[in-house]
N, C-alpha and C positions, 0 to 999 in steps of 0.2 A: 262222361265216363258210361254212365247207363247206357248209351248209343252206342259205343264201343263195344260193351260185352252184349248188348243185344245183334248186332252185327257178329259176335262170334259165336254166340250158339251155344248150347251148353257144352259142347266137348272142345269147343274154341276157349271158353270160360276156363274150362280144366286143364286145358294146354296149357295159357295164359299162367295160372296157379302155380302150375309144375315147372315151368321156365323161371317163374318169381323165387319160387321155392330154392331151384337151383343157383341163381345169382346170388341168393340170400346165404347161401350155405358156403359158398366159392367167399364172400366177403368176409364173412363171419368165423373162416377157417380157423386163423390164430387163435381166435377165443373158444371157441367149441371144441375143435378136435382135441380127445384126451391125450393124444400122446404127438413126439416128434415123427412126420413122416417118412424121414430117412435113416431114423435109427431103431434097430430092432433088438433080437438077443435070442442066440443060438437053444437055450433052454427055452423059448417060447413058438418056436417053429410049428405052424399049422396047428395052432389051436381052433378050437371050433369057437362058435360063439356063446358069449359068457357075459356075465355083469363088467368083467375088465374088459372083456375084447368085445365088443357089442355085435361085431361081423366077423370075428375069429383074426387069425394072424396069416400072414404070407411065408414063402419057403424061408424068408429072413428072419422071421420074428416080428415083421412091422405089421402095426395094426393097420387092418384094412379101410376102417371105417374112415379111421385118420387121413389115409392116403387118398381116400374117394376125395373127402371134402377139399383137401390143397390141390388134389388131381384136377378136380372142377376150376380152379382159377387157371390153370394154363390152358386149360382145353377151353376155357370161354374166353382166354386173353387172345390166344391167335388169332379164331378167328373174328375177334371185335377188332384187331389190327388190320385184320384183311378188306372186311367191309368200311371202315373208315376211311382207308386208302382208295378203295373202288369207288366208295360213294364222291370223295372229293375229286379227285382225277377224271374218272368218267364223266360226272356232271360236268367238270370244268372243260374238257375236250368236246363235249357234246354241244354245249350252249355254244362256245367257241367258234364250233363249226357252223351251227345254224345261222348264228347273227351275221357271220362274214362272209359265208357260202363261197360261191368259185373255185379258186384255187385252193382255198384254205380247205374248204370241206372235202375236195377231193382228193386231197395230202391227208386229212385227217382220216379220212374213209380208207384210205391204201394203210395205213400205220396200224388201224384197227383190223384189218383183213389181214395184216402180218401175224399182228400178236394172237389172230383166230386158229392160226396155223399152227401153234405150239400146243400142245396138251397140257394141262394144266400142272400135273405130276412129274410129267418130262421136265417142264422147265424149272421147277422147284428143284428137281435131284441134278439137275447142272448147276443153279446156284450153290446147292448144300455141296457140291464136288468142287467148286472154286472156293467158295468161303467156309468150308467146314458143316457140318451138323449141328443146328441148333431150331429153337422156335422161331427166333425172330428172323433167321435166314429164310426159313421155309414162309413165313407169314409174307415175309415181302414180296417173294418170286411169284406166292399164290395171286399176290394184291395184283401185280404185273398180269398178270393171266386172266384176272377176274377184270382188268377193266372194260375189255370189250362189250363185255355181256350188259352193264350198266351203259354204256356208252351208246351203245346200239339202240336200245330202248328209250333212253330220255332224248337221243337225236330225233327219232321217229317221232316222238309227241311234240318236242318240241319246235320241230320244222312246221308241223299243223297249225301252232299257237301261235308262230311267227307270223302267218300271214293273214291273221283275223286281225279285226278293227281297231281292238285294245291295244296292239303292239304297235298298229301301221300309225295310228294318232297320235301317240306321244313324239314319234319318230317325225312326223311331220311337223310337229312344232318346237323341233331342234333341238329334243332331250338325247341325251346320250345313250350310245348301245349297252354301255355297262351299264347304265342307270336303268334302262328299259328291262334291262335281262333281269337284274338284282330284284325289283320292284314286281315286275309282271313273268317273266317265262319260271323263273326258279319257284315261286310260292305254287303255279302250276303243275309243275313236274315232280314237287316235294312228295306229294302220297306215292307216286311210283318208287321215288328214291327210297323211300321208308321200307315198303314192299319187297322191291329188291334186295335191299339188303337184310331183310329176316330170311328169306329164300336162300340166299348168298350164305348167310351166318350158319346156315346147316351143312350145307356143301363143303364150305371151308372146314367145318368140325371135322367131317368125316375124312377128308383128303390129308388134315393135319394130324388127326390119329393115326392115320393110315402108315404117314412117314415116321412118327414116334414109334409105330409097332414096328417097322423095319430099322429103327434105330438110325433114322436121319432129322429125327425132330427134337423133342424133349431128352435129354441125356440122364442115364441112373446118376446117382439113387433118386433124382429128382421125381416127384409122384405126379403123373399125367395119364389120363384114362386109357389113352393108347398104348402108351407104355407098360400098364398094368396090365392089359389084355398079352402083351408080348412075354413081359417075365412069368405070366400064370400059366404060360402052356404046357412048362415041364409037372408042374403043381398037378395040371387037370389031369396029364395021364398017369399021376401017381393017385387020384382019386380025391384029389383037393380044388374042386373047379372055382370056388367062391371069387378068388381074384380075378379072374379072367372073364366068370360070369355075369359078376357086378358090376365091372369097368364096363364091359361090354353094353351090359343092360341100360347103363348111365347114358350112354353115347346114342344108342339104338331110340330111348325114351326122348331125349332131350332133341335131337335131331329130327323125329317124329313130330314134338309137340310144334317146333318152329315150322316146320312145314307146314303144318296144319294152319296154323296162326297165318302164314303166308297168303296161304290158299283162300283162305276166308278174306284177308283183307286185299287181294287181287290177281292171286294167279301165280305161276311160275312164267307167264309172258311179261309180269314188269319186272322178273328178273334176267331177262333174256334168254329164258331156259325153255326148252321145247315141254310142252306138257305130257 
């Protein structure tokens, strides 16, 4: 653990602490949130910060602090779905392609090239148009769009490892390809998977927040940071910027922290992104 924080450096350690605080707030939202995030009061609209409402209230009289805590749950859950599905399927496709090679590798490469042709948000919008707006639909569509990024990096690294003696030797001994892949190839690409997931988590958070902002992700009256930025636009014009500004700040700081952690771990190249 000490080596990890040494690698992170002072700013990286702060970033890790901030992300941990956000995750803790999301997990404990049912306990520490003072109000129901979906219920407001017309008599409590646009209240300023006070002991009753730490960050004030929004246009519907809902407690902003409570909505930020609950909003962290959906804002983290969506990207988590994306990176888990991406890591599992992207790694599986890459390792299968590398081990079998030949026609299998060519076919996998063509499939990944096809997926690269679709912009992430466009694919998500097409899925939403077919299945309806929801966080799950948006997250699953983005997962498909993110798979090539992970698969491309894992494939290039695994291809290099595939030809080294430590993988050739077990093969000559008659050990199955699945066993060699699980015991040797996968552990050596695992750091890339973790680093890529960290970077992609931030990208997914931004894109899912954008979809919620457009009304295509999390639906009212549920709490979500992207949705809060959208809901607070009218309040912003009326001189009550708290909801939009605070929700936007949460998105920016969380993505920046995750991006910095990813850069310290291995950079955007490990996520298949251009630096």
